[in-house]
N, CA, C and O of each residue as an XYZ file, in Angstrom:
724
protein
N       9.652     54.743   -116.859
C       9.326     53.640   -115.908
C       7.905     53.174   -116.061
O       6.991     53.995   -116.144
N       7.701     51.921   -116.099
C       6.395     51.389   -116.256
C       5.475     51.806   -115.032
O       5.900     52.248   -113.964
N       4.175     51.598   -115.354
C       3.112     51.783   -114.210
C       3.350     50.726   -113.134
O       3.247     51.090   -111.962
N       3.626     49.583   -113.379
C       3.950     48.521   -112.311
C       5.107     48.859   -111.450
O       5.155     48.647   -110.238
N       6.240     49.521   -112.331
C       7.476     49.672   -111.580
C       7.099     50.896   -110.632
O       7.476     50.882   -109.460
N       6.373     51.925   -111.130
C       5.997     53.046   -110.161
C       5.297     52.667   -109.033
O       5.604     53.183   -107.958
N       4.288     51.740   -109.103
C       3.573     51.254   -108.105
C       4.381     50.636   -107.081
O       4.279     50.884   -105.879
N       5.243     49.766   -107.643
C       6.184     48.971   -106.802
C       7.092     49.813   -105.924
O       7.355     49.519   -104.758
N       7.584     50.951   -106.604
C       8.588     51.818   -106.003
C       7.721     52.638   -104.822
O       8.175     52.844   -103.696
N       6.564     53.014   -105.219
C       5.721     53.704   -104.313
C       5.354     52.740   -103.047
O       5.356     53.144   -101.884
N       5.089     51.620   -103.381
C       4.643     50.617   -102.349
C       6.019     50.347   -101.469
O       5.928     50.208   -100.249
N       7.126     50.290   -102.051
C       8.426     50.208   -101.186
C       8.632     51.451   -100.296
O       9.054     51.316    -99.148
N       8.368     52.541   -100.763
C       8.559     53.893    -99.933
C       7.510     53.861    -98.857
O       7.821     54.340    -97.767
N       6.385     53.393    -99.012
C       5.336     53.442    -98.094
C       5.436     52.400    -97.125
O       4.888     52.499    -96.028
N       6.239     51.206    -97.539
C       6.330     50.042    -96.730
C       5.243     48.970    -97.049
O       5.050     48.010    -96.303
N       4.594     49.171    -98.116
C       3.745     48.018    -98.615
C       4.605     47.133    -99.243
O       5.629     47.556    -99.778
N       4.281     45.807    -99.245
C       4.970     44.704   -100.013
C       4.798     45.045   -101.517
O       3.795     45.615   -101.947
N       5.812     44.668   -102.262
C       5.809     44.704   -103.725
C       4.674     43.920   -104.244
O       3.981     44.320   -105.180
N       4.478     42.757   -103.607
C       3.334     41.884   -104.250
C       2.035     42.447   -103.890
O       1.101     42.120   -104.622
N       1.770     43.277   -102.849
C       0.527     43.983   -102.845
C       0.345     44.950   -103.697
O      -0.765     45.072   -104.214
N       1.347     45.794   -104.005
C       1.367     46.834   -104.979
C       1.124     46.326   -106.282
O       0.362     46.902   -107.058
N       1.770     45.205   -106.587
C       1.610     44.678   -107.932
C       0.204     44.144   -108.072
O      -0.414     44.321   -109.122
N      -0.290     43.535   -107.109
C      -1.692     43.138   -107.029
C      -2.614     44.205   -107.368
O      -3.550     44.069   -108.155
N      -2.302     45.334   -106.713
C      -3.229     46.557   -106.894
C      -3.284     47.025   -108.346
O      -4.317     47.467   -108.847
N      -2.041     46.899   -109.048
C      -2.204     47.127   -110.511
C      -2.899     46.117   -111.347
O      -3.652     46.438   -112.266
N      -2.623     44.839   -111.002
C      -3.118     43.782   -111.828
C      -4.559     43.437   -111.673
O      -5.162     42.789   -112.528
N      -5.156     43.915   -110.477
C      -6.563     43.856   -110.193
C      -7.355     44.602   -111.179
O      -8.244     44.022   -111.802
N      -7.098     45.853   -111.368
C      -7.898     46.697   -112.553
C      -7.848     46.065   -113.911
O      -8.809     45.996   -114.676
N      -6.564     45.579   -114.156
C      -6.294     45.037   -115.555
C      -7.179     43.805   -115.649
O      -7.886     43.673   -116.648
N      -7.193     42.820   -114.605
C      -7.958     41.743   -114.605
C      -9.413     42.018   -114.746
O     -10.104     41.285   -115.454
N      -9.910     43.022   -114.121
C     -11.405     43.370   -114.105
C     -11.631     43.812   -115.338
O     -12.672     43.465   -115.896
N     -10.672     44.689   -116.022
C     -10.882     45.126   -117.484
C     -10.889     43.888   -118.522
O     -11.583     43.965   -119.536
N     -10.179     42.853   -118.279
C     -10.079     41.731   -119.214
C     -11.434     41.040   -119.063
O     -12.091     40.679   -120.039
N     -11.847     40.863   -117.714
C     -13.146     40.172   -117.387
C     -14.218     40.935   -118.044
O     -15.052     40.299   -118.689
N     -14.309     42.260   -117.964
C     -15.469     43.023   -118.561
C     -15.342     42.830   -120.121
O     -16.395     42.796   -120.757
N     -14.299     42.718   -120.705
C     -14.203     42.705   -122.155
C     -14.644     41.119   -122.523
O     -15.240     40.906   -123.578
N     -14.380     40.222   -121.770
C     -14.811     38.794   -122.080
C     -16.278     38.881   -121.942
O     -16.976     38.327   -122.790
N     -16.841     39.550   -120.913
C     -18.368     39.462   -120.647
C     -18.989     40.133   -121.820
O     -20.023     39.658   -122.289
N     -18.394     41.300   -122.383
C     -19.036     42.017   -123.426
C     -19.261     41.097   -124.576
O     -20.313     41.147   -125.215
N     -18.189     40.156   -124.894
C     -18.391     39.144   -126.027
C     -19.259     37.995   -125.575
O     -19.736     37.265   -126.444
N     -19.509     37.764   -124.315
C     -20.302     36.644   -124.040
C     -21.801     36.912   -124.386
O     -22.378     37.867   -123.865
N     -22.435     36.081   -125.260
C     -23.766     36.410   -125.656
C     -24.815     36.244   -124.635
O     -25.853     36.903   -124.700
N     -24.571     35.314   -123.609
C     -25.433     35.011   -122.461
C     -25.417     36.257   -121.546
O     -26.486     36.683   -121.108
N     -24.322     36.818   -121.259
C     -23.986     37.884   -120.440
C     -24.753     39.114   -121.059
O     -25.455     39.821   -120.336
N     -24.621     39.340   -122.305
C     -25.204     40.411   -123.053
C     -26.689     40.208   -122.953
O     -27.368     41.180   -122.623
N     -27.219     39.165   -123.177
C     -28.583     38.816   -123.102
C     -29.184     39.242   -121.585
O     -30.210     39.905   -121.434
N     -28.457     38.799   -120.642
C     -29.036     39.189   -119.250
C     -28.869     40.649   -119.080
O     -29.633     41.206   -118.291
N     -28.005     41.330   -119.689
C     -28.009     42.740   -119.454
C     -29.217     43.558   -120.357
O     -29.774     44.602   -120.016
N     -29.434     42.843   -121.495
C     -30.509     43.426   -122.470
C     -31.853     43.327   -121.772
O     -32.649     44.255   -121.914
N     -32.191     42.196   -120.975
C     -33.459     41.921   -120.419
C     -34.056     43.250   -119.657
O     -35.127     43.682   -120.083
N     -33.565     43.777   -118.798
C     -33.996     44.915   -118.021
C     -34.292     46.167   -119.034
O     -35.207     46.958   -118.806
N     -33.406     46.276   -120.209
C     -33.742     47.316   -120.875
C     -34.996     47.059   -121.824
O     -35.771     47.921   -122.239
N     -35.028     45.735   -122.071
C     -36.472     45.305   -122.892
C     -37.582     45.501   -122.051
O     -38.597     45.930   -122.600
N     -37.620     45.270   -120.768
C     -38.772     45.412   -119.899
C     -39.016     46.972   -119.708
O     -40.180     47.368   -119.647
N     -38.077     47.771   -119.623
C     -38.231     49.191   -119.515
C     -38.804     49.767   -120.843
O     -39.610     50.698   -120.822
N     -38.346     49.160   -122.067
C     -38.786     49.626   -123.280
C     -40.303     49.279   -123.410
O     -41.125     50.081   -123.853
N     -40.608     48.005   -122.981
C     -41.916     47.578   -123.140
C     -42.977     48.416   -122.267
O     -44.122     48.674   -122.637
N     -42.445     48.765   -121.142
C     -43.181     49.593   -120.180
C     -43.435     50.995   -120.932
O     -44.529     51.559   -120.943
N     -42.321     51.458   -121.532
C     -42.572     52.835   -122.307
C     -43.581     52.684   -123.561
O     -44.384     53.579   -123.827
N     -43.504     51.692   -124.189
C     -44.440     51.344   -125.315
C     -45.766     51.390   -124.755
O     -46.616     52.114   -125.274
N     -46.025     50.675   -123.727
C     -47.390     50.642   -123.154
C     -47.867     51.974   -122.668
O     -49.029     52.339   -122.848
N     -46.936     52.728   -122.030
C     -47.373     53.960   -121.555
C     -47.715     54.988   -122.604
O     -48.727     55.689   -122.553
N     -46.791     55.035   -123.576
C     -47.108     55.913   -124.751
C     -48.399     55.500   -125.484
O     -49.184     56.301   -125.991
N     -48.524     54.215   -125.482
C     -49.796     53.776   -126.032
C     -51.012     54.172   -125.585
O     -51.965     54.539   -126.273
N     -50.931     54.067   -124.159
C     -52.084     54.629   -123.319
C     -52.267     55.995   -123.275
O     -53.403     56.425   -123.075
N     -51.224     56.844   -123.448
C     -51.321     58.103   -123.526
C     -52.021     58.523   -124.842
O     -52.940     59.342   -124.844
N     -51.529     57.902   -126.008
C     -52.069     58.094   -127.294
C     -53.596     57.748   -127.411
O     -54.384     58.429   -128.067
N     -53.932     56.619   -126.708
C     -55.424     56.193   -126.597
C     -56.062     57.327   -125.962
O     -57.017     57.822   -126.559
N     -55.710     57.814   -124.879
C     -56.435     58.771   -124.029
C     -56.608     60.069   -124.856
O     -57.650     60.716   -124.751
N     -55.539     60.487   -125.728
C     -55.555     61.683   -126.330
C     -56.600     61.586   -127.553
O     -57.432     62.457   -127.804
N     -56.429     60.411   -128.260
C     -57.412     60.116   -129.445
C     -58.871     60.087   -128.977
O     -59.782     60.600   -129.627
N     -59.039     59.446   -127.794
C     -60.502     59.242   -127.319
C     -61.061     60.597   -126.879
O     -62.260     60.853   -126.994
N     -60.096     61.537   -126.331
C     -60.666     62.949   -125.937
C     -60.907     63.602   -127.341
O     -61.937     64.272   -127.420
N     -60.174     63.521   -128.387
C     -60.498     64.157   -129.448
C     -61.749     63.626   -130.155
O     -62.550     64.401   -130.679
N     -61.915     62.234   -130.164
C     -63.117     61.616   -130.788
C     -64.378     62.146   -130.135
O     -65.367     62.426   -130.812
N     -64.342     62.285   -128.809
C     -65.496     62.671   -128.162
C     -65.709     64.099   -128.127
O     -66.658     64.523   -127.467
N     -64.958     64.890   -128.744
C     -65.236     66.391   -129.006
C     -64.711     67.148   -127.785
O     -64.907     68.360   -127.698
N     -64.029     66.451   -126.809
C     -63.577     67.260   -125.757
C     -62.263     67.978   -126.083
O     -61.348     67.344   -126.607
N     -62.141     69.263   -125.794
C     -61.022     70.020   -126.265
C     -59.961     69.546   -125.194
O     -60.054     69.690   -123.975
N     -58.988     68.983   -125.863
C     -57.812     68.519   -124.856
C     -56.667     69.633   -124.934
O     -56.507     70.439   -125.851
N     -55.942     69.506   -123.823
C     -54.892     70.465   -123.863
C     -53.661     69.951   -124.930
O     -53.432     68.761   -125.151
N     -53.018     70.929   -125.463
C     -52.271     70.602   -126.661
C     -50.837     69.972   -125.965
O     -49.734     70.399   -126.303
N     -50.972     69.164   -125.200
C     -49.737     68.554   -124.591
C     -48.999     67.693   -125.719
O     -49.696     67.018   -126.476
N     -47.870     67.698   -125.825
C     -47.079     66.964   -126.868
C     -47.300     65.403   -126.539
O     -47.035     64.884   -125.455
N     -47.775     64.816   -127.545
C     -47.932     63.308   -127.348
C     -46.720     62.570   -127.905
O     -46.417     62.817   -129.072
N     -46.087     61.813   -127.310
C     -44.950     61.137   -127.719
C     -45.284     60.188   -128.929
O     -46.352     59.587   -129.052
N     -44.318     60.140   -129.731
C     -44.581     59.135   -130.930
C     -44.531     57.734   -130.575
O     -43.513     57.249   -130.080
N     -45.614     57.031   -130.811
C     -45.527     55.566   -130.565
C     -44.665     54.775   -131.362
O     -44.095     53.815   -130.846
N     -44.468     55.109   -132.774
C     -43.810     54.382   -133.594
C     -42.247     54.472   -133.152
O     -41.556     53.470   -133.333
N     -41.752     55.460   -132.665
C     -40.411     55.510   -132.208
C     -40.079     54.584   -130.984
O     -39.036     53.937   -130.895
N     -41.059     54.593   -130.073
C     -40.828     53.718   -129.009
C     -41.012     52.258   -129.335
O     -40.405     51.364   -128.746
N     -41.945     52.050   -130.378
C     -42.111     50.594   -130.753
C     -40.729     50.154   -131.570
O     -40.302     49.004   -131.463
N     -40.193     50.949   -132.230
C     -39.083     50.777   -133.094
C     -37.888     50.375   -132.117
O     -37.182     49.398   -132.368
N     -37.700     51.160   -131.012
C     -36.687     50.831   -130.007
C     -36.947     49.521   -129.278
O     -36.008     48.832   -128.880
N     -38.203     49.181   -129.106
C     -38.600     47.864   -128.525
C     -38.142     46.900   -129.520
O     -37.454     45.956   -129.133
N     -38.418     47.014   -130.676
C     -38.166     45.929   -131.817
C     -36.502     45.794   -131.870
O     -35.925     44.710   -131.955
N     -35.867     47.031   -131.808
C     -34.405     46.917   -131.975
C     -33.897     46.080   -130.807
O     -33.034     45.248   -131.088
N     -34.265     46.163   -129.645
C     -33.804     45.415   -128.522
C     -34.267     43.898   -128.577
O     -33.567     43.036   -128.046
N     -35.436     43.583   -129.216
C     -35.818     42.190   -129.493
C     -34.841     41.646   -130.503
O     -34.387     40.511   -130.356
N     -34.517     42.366   -131.469
C     -33.512     41.903   -132.482
C     -32.169     41.672   -131.857
O     -31.505     40.686   -132.177
N     -31.752     42.531   -130.991
C     -30.450     42.230   -130.394
C     -30.532     41.025   -129.355
O     -29.558     40.307   -129.130
N     -31.609     40.881   -128.820
C     -31.761     39.683   -127.861
C     -31.833     38.439   -128.797
O     -31.303     37.424   -128.344
N     -32.399     38.358   -130.015
C     -32.451     37.380   -130.893
C     -31.081     36.938   -131.291
O     -30.731     35.759   -131.255
N     -30.253     38.010   -131.703
C     -28.906     37.787   -132.120
C     -28.089     37.135   -131.083
O     -27.255     36.262   -131.324
N     -28.370     37.603   -129.915
C     -27.588     37.067   -128.735
C     -27.931     35.590   -128.561
O     -27.047     34.762   -128.338
N     -29.108     35.294   -128.655
C     -29.519     33.888   -128.487
C     -28.961     33.047   -129.665
O     -28.472     31.943   -129.425
N     -29.015     33.508   -130.870
C     -28.504     32.768   -131.993
C     -26.905     32.526   -131.789
O     -26.378     31.432   -131.991
N     -26.251     33.608   -131.393
C     -24.969     33.475   -131.143
C     -24.591     32.463   -130.037
O     -23.634     31.701   -130.174
N     -25.330     32.481   -129.001
C     -25.040     31.495   -127.929
C     -25.371     30.257   -128.399
O     -24.656     29.304   -128.091
N     -26.503     30.079   -129.216
C     -26.653     28.643   -129.664
C     -25.500     28.217   -130.595
O     -24.969     27.108   -130.524
N     -25.155     29.166   -131.464
C     -23.891     28.759   -132.366
C     -22.650     28.352   -131.698
O     -21.952     27.409   -132.069
N     -22.395     29.165   -130.624
C     -21.302     28.756   -129.650
C     -21.367     27.418   -129.074
O     -20.384     26.677   -129.044
N     -22.632     27.068   -128.568
C     -22.745     25.819   -127.990
C     -22.686     24.724   -129.055
O     -22.150     23.648   -128.790
N     -23.198     24.959   -130.195
C     -23.075     23.880   -131.227
C     -21.561     23.779   -131.653
O     -21.088     22.659   -131.848
N     -20.794     24.891   -131.801
C     -19.352     24.659   -132.068
C     -18.513     23.892   -130.973
O     -17.541     23.177   -131.217
N     -19.017     24.141   -129.788
C     -18.342     23.572   -128.747
C     -18.666     22.122   -128.623
O     -17.821     21.355   -128.162
N     -19.827     21.703   -129.001
C     -20.285     20.322   -128.960
C     -19.576     19.504   -130.132
O     -19.173     18.349   -129.994
N     -19.472     20.273   -131.334
C     -18.781     19.631   -132.444
C     -17.305     19.535   -132.086
O     -16.705     18.479   -132.288
N     -16.750     20.503   -131.609
C     -15.340     20.538   -131.217
C     -15.044     19.396   -130.350
O     -14.016     18.751   -130.559
N     -15.896     19.055   -129.329
C     -15.671     18.053   -128.230
C     -15.922     16.682   -129.061
O     -15.317     15.644   -128.792
N     -16.802     16.783   -130.014
C     -17.116     15.377   -130.640
C     -15.965     14.950   -131.546
O     -15.568     13.786   -131.607
N     -15.396     16.082   -132.329
C     -14.322     15.641   -133.429
C     -12.998     15.788   -132.912
O     -12.126     15.132   -133.483
N     -12.643     16.561   -131.886
C     -11.386     16.707   -131.330
C     -11.540     16.614   -129.748
O     -11.431     17.653   -129.097
N     -11.760     15.546   -129.183
C     -12.031     15.485   -127.792
C     -10.820     15.679   -126.901
O     -11.072     15.922   -125.721
N      -9.647     15.617   -127.237
C      -8.527     15.805   -126.404
C      -7.621     16.987   -126.893
O      -7.450     17.180   -128.096
N      -7.136     17.649   -126.084
C      -6.433     18.772   -126.223
C      -4.996     18.550   -126.622
O      -4.419     17.482   -126.419
N      -4.433     19.607   -127.201
C      -2.912     19.555   -127.433
C      -2.290     20.458   -126.281
O      -2.671     21.604   -126.043
N      -1.289     19.794   -125.605
C      -0.698     20.540   -124.424
C      -0.156     21.889   -125.021
O       0.326     22.048   -126.143
N      -0.343     22.855   -124.005
C       0.302     24.216   -124.298
C       1.599     24.162   -123.920
O       1.945     23.327   -123.084
N       2.537     25.077   -124.499
C       3.971     25.138   -124.408
C       4.223     26.039   -123.169
O       5.392     26.203   -122.817
N       3.203     26.646   -122.473
C       3.481     27.693   -121.374
C       3.992     26.828   -120.190
O       4.898     27.257   -119.476
N       3.403     25.573   -119.967
C       3.918     24.746   -118.810
C       4.294     23.545   -119.386
O       3.450     22.650   -119.444
N       5.541     23.342   -119.875
C       5.819     21.904   -120.369
C       5.996     20.987   -119.317
O       5.876     19.810   -119.658
N       6.248     21.199   -118.140
C       6.636     20.369   -117.177
C       5.488     19.620   -116.709
O       5.653     18.458   -116.340
N       4.306     20.177   -116.684
C       3.035     19.533   -116.360
C       2.238     18.803   -117.606
O       1.681     19.448   -118.494
N       2.261     17.584   -117.553
C       1.689     16.652   -118.512
C       0.263     16.323   -118.332
O      -0.107     15.723   -117.323
N      -0.619     16.714   -119.332
C      -2.037     16.476   -119.160
C      -2.169     15.065   -119.617
O      -1.602     14.784   -120.673
N      -2.840     14.112   -118.976
C      -2.993     12.750   -119.365
C      -4.033     12.569   -120.486
O      -4.024     11.565   -121.200
N      -4.968     13.603   -120.631
C      -6.248     13.632   -121.641
C      -5.518     14.185   -122.884
O      -6.058     13.917   -123.957
N      -4.463     14.861   -122.918
C      -3.924     15.564   -124.158
C      -3.234     14.776   -125.181
O      -2.586     13.777   -124.867
N      -3.341     15.176   -126.383
C      -2.715     14.473   -127.361
C      -1.244     15.001   -127.702
O      -0.967     16.187   -127.525
N      -0.441     14.215   -128.125
C       0.859     14.674   -128.533
C       0.749     15.339   -129.906
O      -0.225     15.110   -130.624
N       1.729     16.155   -130.278
C       1.704     16.832   -131.493
C       1.459     16.134   -132.743
O       0.677     16.504   -133.619
N       2.257     14.997   -132.759
C       2.176     14.132   -133.913
C       0.726     13.465   -134.030
O       0.186     13.391   -135.134
N       0.129     12.999   -132.919
C      -1.209     12.530   -132.884
C      -2.123     13.543   -133.309
O      -3.036     13.250   -134.080
N      -1.958     14.775   -132.856
C      -2.776     15.911   -133.260
C      -2.851     16.064   -134.726
O      -3.923     16.189   -135.319
N      -1.454     16.052   -135.423
C      -1.317     16.330   -136.865
C      -1.949     15.072   -137.617
O      -2.558     15.298   -138.662
N      -1.851     13.866   -137.189
C      -2.517     12.794   -137.897
C      -4.087     13.065   -137.775
O      -4.773     12.855   -138.776
N      -4.656     13.496   -136.671
C      -6.053     13.631   -136.694
C      -6.413     14.683   -137.613
O      -7.338     14.447   -138.390
N      -5.826     15.830   -137.656
C      -6.007     16.890   -138.556
C      -5.886     16.498   -140.117
O      -6.693     16.927   -140.943
N      -4.910     15.724   -140.423
C      -4.761     15.110   -141.701
C      -6.000     14.299   -142.137
O      -6.570     14.506   -143.209
N      -6.401     13.319   -141.199
C      -7.574     12.604   -141.344
C      -8.954     13.397   -141.600
O      -9.804     12.940   -142.363
N      -9.106     14.508   -140.971
C     -10.239     15.431   -141.034
C     -10.014     16.073   -142.363
O     -10.998     16.228   -143.087
N      -8.823     16.471   -142.776
C      -8.718     17.105   -143.988
C      -9.022     16.172   -145.190
O      -9.654     16.597   -146.157
N      -8.560     14.879   -145.119
C      -8.899     13.962   -146.338
C     -10.373     13.652   -146.157
O     -10.996     13.502   -147.208
N     -11.038     13.529   -145.040
C     -12.519     13.378   -144.965
C     -13.092     14.548   -145.636
O     -14.053     14.272   -146.355
N     -12.749     15.798   -145.589
C     -13.432     16.949   -146.088
C     -13.164     17.000   -147.573
O     -13.977     17.498   -148.351
N     -12.034     16.486   -147.949
C     -11.724     16.524   -149.523
C     -12.658     15.344   -150.128
O     -13.260     15.566   -151.179
N     -12.776     14.175   -149.518
C     -13.820     13.081   -149.875
C     -15.152     13.791   -150.044
O     -15.761     13.663   -151.106
N     -15.617     14.500   -149.098
C     -16.982     15.087   -149.129
C     -17.159     16.091   -150.186
O     -18.213     16.180   -150.816
N     -16.111     16.871   -150.394
C     -15.982     17.807   -151.393
C     -16.040     17.178   -152.816
O     -16.794     17.632   -153.676
N     -15.186     16.074   -153.044
C     -15.324     15.288   -154.360
C     -16.678     14.795   -154.517
O     -17.240     14.976   -155.598
N     -17.299     14.166   -153.526
C     -18.600     13.558   -153.750
C     -19.540     14.510   -154.106
O     -20.377     14.213   -154.958
N     -19.539     15.752   -153.525
C     -20.415     16.863   -153.677
C     -20.229     17.398   -155.266
O     -21.185     17.807   -155.925
N     -18.945     17.335   -155.739
C     -18.728     17.881   -157.156
C     -19.302     16.932   -158.047
O     -19.964     17.301   -159.018
N     -19.082     15.658   -157.768
C     -19.439     14.447   -158.618
C     -20.983     14.562   -158.788
O     -21.529     14.478   -159.888
N     -21.625     14.753   -157.647
C     -23.182     14.785   -157.630
C     -23.657     15.933   -158.401
O     -24.593     15.836   -159.195
N     -23.002     17.056   -158.168
C     -23.419     18.200   -158.995
C     -23.266     18.100   -160.529
O     -24.078     18.641   -161.280
N     -22.215     17.400   -160.972
C     -21.904     17.206   -162.216
C     -23.058     16.348   -162.778
O     -23.662     16.676   -163.799
N     -23.334     15.259   -162.084
C     -24.586     14.304   -162.444
C     -25.741     15.107   -162.689
O     -26.322     15.016   -163.770
N     -26.203     16.026   -161.633
C     -27.216     16.725   -161.672
C     -27.352     17.599   -162.973
O     -28.342     17.567   -163.703
N     -26.194     18.416   -163.187
C     -26.065     19.211   -164.554
C     -26.252     18.410   -165.639
O     -26.929     18.812   -166.585
N     -25.689     17.214   -165.636
C     -25.748     16.467   -166.840
C     -27.236     16.050   -167.149
O     -27.704     16.209   -168.276
N     -27.918     15.547   -166.178
C     -29.448     15.260   -166.273
C     -30.188     16.602   -166.791
O     -31.043     16.519   -167.673
N     -29.883     17.657   -166.299
C     -30.621     18.845   -166.562
C     -30.443     19.211   -168.058
O     -31.396     19.645   -168.705
N     -29.151     19.023   -168.630
C     -28.954     19.226   -170.034
C     -29.621     18.332   -170.957
O     -30.156     18.730   -171.992
N     -29.584     16.963   -170.532
C     -30.329     15.886   -171.320
C     -31.715     16.109   -171.478
O     -32.284     15.806   -172.526
N     -32.419     16.716   -170.323
C     -33.761     16.982   -170.315
C     -34.145     18.230   -171.273
O     -35.226     18.315   -171.855
N     -33.221     19.081   -171.345
C     -33.249     20.292   -172.103
C     -33.283     20.025   -173.542
O     -33.893     20.745   -174.332
N     -32.582     18.918   -173.892
C     -32.351     18.657   -175.386
C     -33.579     18.032   -175.814
O     -34.029     18.285   -176.931
N     -34.174     17.219   -175.006
C     -35.420     16.282   -175.480
C     -36.523     17.377   -175.660
O     -37.655     17.059   -176.025
């Protein structure tokens, strides 16, 4: 028996409606899907990394301050306690690692935005989905229109490819002629 069936059976015994019991099972699943989507969202990931970056920067500054105080006391000839001084390079490395992650998140978000803009520019209308065939979207393309649009995009890409090949052959030919002279 599946988990949904078990919850529905338990709900029926207790007197809870089946829809409420099914909703109780679906809600954690939806939350899990939402959290998975947010894990892949670069903007959400960026927002999660900012507090970690602030904490890491505070840690770097604190360790730098402790190291300066320790080195100053040694330079002044004051015998300091042999307290373990944390390594500055490790905390700085952690800070830079977080900065790199933030940079990657921003680049990914920028790339997603660029792809979305290009997609809207080159294919502004959507193909209707087969999940709800009775609802017709006025902005969507029929499948045959979609195929013709894709064929035109493929022919355009082939033309660009051929033009680049021809240009590279001309450049290679000029390079060989200059090498002979």
